[in-house]
N, C-alpha and C positions, 0 to 999 in steps of 0.2 A: 504494500500500500504506500502511496505517496506521502500521506500525512500520518503521523503516529496517533494512536488513540489509546486511552488507558486500559481498555478491556476489549474482549472479543464478544461476538454475538453468534452463538451456536444456532444450528437449525431448530426451528420450532415445530409445533405439531402440524402446521399446514405444509411446511417444507417436507416433512416426513411422509405426509399423506400423498403429496404430489412430487415424488422424487425425480420423475423423468417424463418425457413427452408421451410415452405409452400410457402412463397413469392419467395424464391430462386428457388424452383422447377418450379414455373410458369414462371418466367423470364428466368431462365437458360435453361430449356429444353435440347435439344441435345448438347448444349454448355458445359454441365456438364459431357459429356461422358468420357473424359480423367480422370477426378477426380473420377468418379464412378468406372472406371476400377481399379484405384489405390487403392480405398477403398476396393474393392472386393479382390484384390491381398493381401492387408495387412491383412485382416481377415484370409485369407488362411495361410499366413506365421505365424500368431500368433494363429493358431487353437488350439494348446495345452493349451494356456492360456485362450482363449476365451471360451473354453468348460468347464471351471471350475465350472460354475453355472450360475444361473439367474442374480446375481449381476454383473458378468463379462459381460454378454450379454447386460445388461442395460447400463453399463459403455461404452461399445463400441458403442452402438446405440447413446448415448448422444454425445460422442466424434465425431462420424461421422457427426452428424448434425451440430455440432459446426464448424468442418472443412469445411463443405459445405458452411456455412454462411460466414466464413472468406474468402474462395476462391472466392465466388461470389461477395462479396463487393469489394475486391481488383480488380477483373476483371472489375467491373463497375466504380470504382474510377479511376484506373490508367492502366487498361488493355484493352483487345480487345473489351470489351463490351461498353466502355464509350468514352468520348471526351477529356480526359486529359491523353493521353497515355504516360507511362514511359517505356523506352526501357528495363530497368533492373527490376525495382520493379513492377511487374505485376503478373498475375496468374501463369505464367510460372515458376516464382521463387518459388511459393508454391509447384508446382510439382517437381521441382529440389530437394527440401529438403524432402518433404513428400515421394515421390515415389522413387527417385534415391538414395539419401544419407542416409536416414533412412533405406531404403532397403539394402544398402551396409553394414550398421552396423549390421543388422539382419543376412545377409549372412555371414559376417565375424565372428560374435560372437555367433550367435544362438539366438533364441527367448527367451531362459531362462536366457540370460545375464542380463536382466532387468525384472522388474515386469510388469504386464499388465498396471498398473497405470502409470508407468514410460514411457512406449511406447506411451500411450495415451497423456501424457504431451508433449512429443516431437512432436507428430502429431499436437497437438494444437498450439505449438510454430510455426511449419511450416506454418500454415494457418493464424496466428494472429500477428506475430511479426512485420510485415511491413504494417499493415492496413492503417496507416495514414502517408502520405509523404509530406504534404503541410503545416505543422505547422511552425509558426515563430520560428526561431532558438533561443533556450534557453536550459540551462543545470542546473540541480540541483543534487548534489551528483554525478556528472558525467553522469547522465541519460539525454538523449536528449528529446526534446519536442515531436518529432515524436514517440519515443518509449513510452513515458508516455501516449500520446493520444492513441496509439495502445493498451497499457495495459488496460486503462480504458474501451475502447470498448470491448476488449477481455473478461473482467469481465462481461460486460452486455450480451455478447454472451453466456457465461457459464450459467448465470442466466436464460436466455431465453430457454436454452436447457435442463433444469431440474437438473443442478448441484446445490448442496446446500452448502452455505458458511460455515456451521458448519461441516457436515460429509465429505465434500470434501475440507476442508481447505488446505490440503496438495497440491491439484491440483492448487488452486488459488495462493498459496504461490509460488510454483515452477514456474508457468507460469509468474507471476509477476517478479521474479528474473531473469528468462531466457530472457525475453524481455528487461529488464533493461541492462543485460549483453551484449546484441547485439548492444548497442550504439557504434557508431564509433565517436571518438572525432575529429571533423572537424574544431575546432577553430584554428585561426591563433596563432602562437607562441607569447609569451609576447613581446610587443613592436611593433608588426606588425600592419599595418593599417587594420581596420575591413572591411570585404567584404563578399560577398555571401559565405556561408559555403560550398556550392558545389564546390567551387574552390579548397578546400582541402579535398575532399571526401576520398582520400587515404592517408592523412597525418598522421593519427593515427590508432592504432590497436583497437580491440574491448575492451570495458570496462571489459569484462570477465577476462582479464589478471590481472586486478586490483580490481576485485570484492571483494575478501577477505579483502583487505585493506579498501575499502569503507564500508564494513559491520563492520569492527573493529571500524571505526570512528562513523558511524551513527546508528549502532545496536550493541553496546557492549554487550558481553555475548552470541552472536549468536552461538559461537563455543560450547556452552554447551547445545544447543537446537538441538536435533536429527533431527527434521523436517527441520530446517534451514540448517544444515549440508548437508542433502540429497538434498534439493533444490539447494544448491550451486553446488553440484556435477552434477546435471542435467543441471544447467545453463552453466557449462563448456562444457558439451556434446553438448548442443544446439548451443553454439557459434562455436564449431568445425563444426557442420553441416552447419551453415550459411556461413562460409568462406571456405568450402571445394571445392569451384570452382577451387582452386589452384591444386586440385587433379583430376579434371575432365579430360577425354580424351582431348588431346591438342587442337583439333578443337573446342570443346565446351568451353574450357578455354579461348581461344582467342576470341570466339564469345561473351562470357560474358564480357570480357574486352572492346570489341567494344561497346556492349550495354550500359555498365556503362558509357563509354565515351560519347556516344550520350545523355544519360540522364543528365549527368553533364552539357553538353553544353546547353541543353534545360533549365535546372534550372538556369543557369547563364545568360539566355536570350541572348545567342549568336547563330546566324544562322550559321549552319555548312558550308554554302556556302559563307560566308563572310570572308574577310581576317583576321579579328581579332580573328577568331577561330583557325587559322593555328598553331600558336606556343603553345597555351594551349593544343590542341589535341596531338601535337607531344610530349610535355612534359609529358602528362598523360600516353601515350602509351609506353614511354621509361623509363624515370627516375621514374615516378609514379608507373608503374607496377613493376619495379625492386625493388624499395624501399619497396613496400608492400610485395612482394613475399619473398625477401631475408632478409629484416631487421625487418619488423613489424609483419608479420604473424607467428603464431605458433599454434600448436594444444595444447589445454589446458587439455584434458582428456586422460586417458590411452586408453579408447575405441576409441576415435577419432584418436589418433596417430597410433594405430595398424591398423585401417581400412583405413586410408588415407595417412599416411606419405610416404609410398613407392611410391605411384602414384605421390605425389608431387615431390619427388626426380626425378622421371622419366621425369617430365616436366621442371626441373630446367635448364638443358643444352639447351633444345630447346628455353626456354625463353631468355637465354643469347644470343643465336644465332639470335633470332627474333629481339631483341633490336639492336644488331649490324647491322643486315641486313636492318632494317628500317632506321637507321641512314645513312647507306651507300647509300641506294636508294635516300634519301633526298639530301645527299651531291652531288650525281651525277646529279640529276635533278635540283638542285638549291633550293632556299628558296621556300617553298610551298605557293601557292596563297590562300588556304583556308583549313579548316579542312577536307573537303570531300576528297581532294587530299591526305592528310596524311592517312586517313582511307583506301583509296584504296591501297596505298603503303603498309600499315600494313597488309591488307587482302592478298595481293599478296605474301608478305614475309612469312606470316604464312602458306599459302597453300603449299609452298615449303618445309615446315618442318613437316607437319602433318604425312607423311608416311616415313620420314627419320629415320634411327636408332638414338636413343638418343645419343646426343653428336656429331652427324655427322656434 
């Protein structure tokens, strides 16, 4: 691993239940249809690269199996297959990145913009970067415990799918750095009382923005290593893919905000129907969204900026209107009684903006 961490994260019950792609096929069945369609579509889009020879075919086959395993484990841990549902970090998030956002990169720049290995690494990132979501909050070199646990599991997935740590060292390295860079710093500011990190899930940007500085400190000399330089470039692209919900069509963008809010309340152990959820939900959907979108978020790679920046700008005016509209609704109706009431007002305000001209 690139960055040291104070402890390891062994396999959990889900990993043991789905140790390989054969187990995934048995358990997943028809529930894998959306992913299988996305895998087929990706093969078609990358046909010029996949057809380069047997090695390319084998690389794609191994990558597809690893993506299948990552998708299924997240679906069973925190998605629609299991009992610990997370509204945002579930198998749908894998498809958002793998199918839609990487698809947008390919549509914008063309399949030849990156090598086949690079496209495979980004696909692996989509499936593996959020595998673990229930680790006790901890950070080392800026990397969170969930991200470190996800990286360790991702390495085991690569091993099980036939990747080799020597001949595929570039893939292991880039995936390690990309998952590390996806960490969001949710710690309270210095001097604040400690509390559930989910309270500040939108308080900091992705580690990717500071990844070069972290490498300077913890891996001096990395700038002279061609593989490390390339891994860093891919990590910046991966971070852009992870946060490109800001550039989704406005209805999908607001739906992702709602889902992330619901997940945060669940992690904070607040019932959305209880009064103590009202103000945290309101704050998240107004000040929290505004601060993340306008102050903290940025695209870190040239490929990401070209593919997504224009769509983000198109959402900016609508988001300002949404925040103002939500606050106005709350001011008229009076202090909300619970978080569900705020979410309802948010959905109503958003619905009126979806089809309106930007800035209207």
